[in-house]
N, C-alpha and C positions, 0 to 999 in steps of 0.2 A: 526581158523582164516584162509583161505587161503592166498596165496600168494597176489594175486590181491586187496584183499580186505584191507590190508595192506597200500596201496600206495595211497599219498594224490594228486596224479595227475590222468587224467583221461587216462594218456598213460599207456602201460603195461611196466614191466622191462625187459632187455635182461641180462638173467643169463650167464655167462661162466663157464661151467662147466667142472670139471677133471674126466676123468675115470679112471681104471684101465689100467696098461702098458701091464699086463700079469694077476696076480695074483687078481681074483675077490673079494678076502678078502679085499683089498685096496681101494675100494670105501668109500669113506665117507656117516653117516648117514645124512648128509646135502644136499650132492648130491642125493641121493635116494630121499630124501622128495620133493626137487625142482625139479626132473625128473617125480616126481607122479603128482605133482600138476600145473605145469606148462600146457599153452592150446597147443604146438606145441615144439618139440625138433627139431631144424636145426642140422642135422647130416651129417658128410662127405662121410659116406656109409651106407645110410638107410640099406641092407641088413645085415653090421657087425654090426650095432647097435642093429639091431631086435633082435639078438641072446642076445645081453647083458639086454635089456629089458626082455624078456620073462624069463629068467634065473632069474631077480628079478619081476616078476611077474609086468611088466609097462607096461599100455594098452595107453600111450600117445600118439598120431600121431606123425608118423617121415617125415621129408620131407629131401630133398637133398640139401645140402650145401657144395660143393666141390671147388677144382681149377678151374673147367673148366665150373660152372655155377653161380659162387658167385656173380659175376658183375652184371649178369643178373637178378637173381631172387633175388638180395639183397634187392630190393624194395618192392617185395612182402612179407617179415619179416618184413621191417620197415611200412608197410601198418599193418600188425598184431598186431605189437607192437602199433603203433599211435592210433589204433581203442579200446585199452585196454586189448588187450591179452596179457600174460606173453610168453618167448622164451626163452626155455634154447640151445645155441651151445655147441655140443659136437663133437670131434674128434675121429679116430677111437680108439685112446689110449692115455692116458696123458692128458696134460694143451692144449687146443686149441690155435691156432696160433703161437705156438713153432715149427716151422718147418712144420707146417699143418695150412689148410684155416683157415679163420675167421677174418681176419685184417680189409677186406673192409666191412664185417658187423658191425662191433664193430664202426669202424671210422665215418660210417652211422649214426649208430644209437646214436652217440653223438654228432655227428653236428645235428641231429633231437631233441636232446634237449632230449633223453631218457635216462634213467637212467641203466646202466650197470652194474652189480653186477658180480664180482668174486667167483666162488666157487671152492677154493683152493684142490689139491689134487696130484697127482702121476705125476712127469715128469721125464724121462729116464734122461735127462742132471743131476738134481739134485741127482738125487737115483745115481748115476756112482759116481759123485764127492764125494758124503757123503761116499763112501766105497774105495775111490781109494789112498788114503795116499799121495795124491798130495797137496799143499797149495791149501788151500780153500776161502782164506779171500780175495783173487783179482783173479778174471778167466774172460776170454771171451768164449761165444758161438758162433763156426764159420757155424753152421747148415753142411747142407751137402755140399761137395765140388763138383766141376766140375766133370761131368762124364768121359770127354776125358782127357789125360794125360798131354797134352801141358797146358791145362787151372787148371787142378788140381796142377801142379808143379807151375805154376805163383802164385794161391793163397796163397800156401804153402811159397813160396818165400816172400811175404807181412807179414807174420807174424813170419817168420825165428827170428827176433831179440826182439819178444814180450815175457815180462820178467813175464807176467801174465801164470798161468795153462791154456793151450790149450782144449776145449773139441768141438767135432765134431762128427755129426752123420753120418753113412756110411750105403749102400746096401752091404747086404752079399757078392752078386756075385763080390764086388770090393773091397773087405776088404784088401785082399792079394795086390792090386795095390797098394792099399792108404798106407799099410804099407811101402811099399817097396819105395815108392817116398817121404814119410816122412821121413825112413832112408837117402836117398840122398839128400834130402835138409837139415833135421835138425841134420845131424850125427847118427850115428849109437850107438851113446853111450848113447843120450837123451833118459832119462825114460820116458817111455810110460805106458798106460793101457788099455786092451782091455775088456767093459763091455757086453755081448754078452748074448742076450734073459733072460734081466733081470725080476725076481720075478718068473719066468717061471720054469718048470722043469729042463730043463738043463740049468740054470743060470753059465754064466763063467765070475769071473772076474780074470785077468792075468796082471801082471804088471812086466814088463822086458825093458832092455834096448830095443830101435827099432829094433837093429839088429837081436837080439835075441826072440823079438816079431813075427818079418816077419817069421823067422826061423820055430819058433813053428806053427804059423797059418800054414805056405805052408806044413807042415809036419802031419796036422791032417783037413783033410776036413770038420769033423763035426764042426771046428770052424769057415768056412767058411758058417756057414747057421744061419739065424735068424735075429735081429734086431740087430744094433751095435753100440756100442758109443765109440769111442776113446779118451781118456786125455793123453795129452802130458806135459810134465814139461815145465814151462818157460825157457826162454832165460837164462843163467846164465851169467850175465854181467861180462866180463874179466875186470882184474885191470891193470892199468900204460896205455900206451898207447893204448893197446887192446880195452881198454875200449872203446874208441872212435867208433863208428859207422861207416858204409861205408855211410849212408848218412851226417853225421856230417864231415867226411874227403871229400867227395865230395864239400859241400859248401865250407869248407876252403880251399881248390886246387883252387876253383873259383875266393872267391876273392883273392888269392895269383897272380893271375894274373892280377891285376890291383891297388892293396892299399901294403902296406908297408907292412912289416909282423907286427909288433905290432898291427897296424890298423885292419888288417885283422881277426888277434886271436882275438882281442876285439868284432869286427861285428859280426863274427863266434858265438860266445860265447850267444851274444843276440838271432840269430836268433834258435841257436839249442838248447840251455839251457846247454849246458855243461860246466864247469868248463873254463875259460881263460886260467888259468897257463897251463892247459891241451893241450888244443889247442894250445898255445903258443909253447910248446916243440915239439909236433906232427911238428907244421911249422918249427921250427927249423933243425929237424931230415930233414924234407922232402928239406930243403937247402941243407943239406949235402951231400945228396943225389945225387943232382944236376950235 
């Protein structure tokens, strides 16, 4: 039974297929079957994906679906799907849509009532997290940071007090600058891990405090090559008055300008979620300093 014959409706199915991030043995048997049986493969880079298809002896036609043409060419893929053809969406490596094109196609397919089926497989961020030795029960993925220093530092400031494990992608020619900015914003003692060239011949996973990790990368140009994932330990919330974030103290200070101390502390607790007695003590300490 082919993929199309298994469908109950006239429209085809859009398969979102994960492909290897390095080691070709990581492709799943299901992914190979889907790629062989669909009518068309929407690929981020057809030249890159052609080599993958050739390696596995897959002759399915390829069509480009990348960040520069996804909006314009999306209607072509939707038309093929509505006509009954099954289409597979792949990126150059890993899971589509994760810092890769495909969002607009998937969104439009769902809006058109087309079935979208994920075919799971490799993902660099999950691969790195699984071997990082950092808390993995809660984490956030920030993708690529801004290329320019000012924008990068501003983004890092936004997650400076994020308690969950932070995961970033970074280009090799910016990895050293990225680590140096992380050291500046997060502090040199914050534990981090560089996962580079995952599943490939020169795979590297190096965990150190940010200051030491930046120094290590600076001393070895080989560590400034290839695809990079950077994981940073979440912000360790201090105890006592130091547990109050900059934002909580800012709210408290604004309220103290117009309200009695007790009322200001109570309202600040409602707004920020911080315990009232902690804010009340902080307000008392602030009055003493005046």
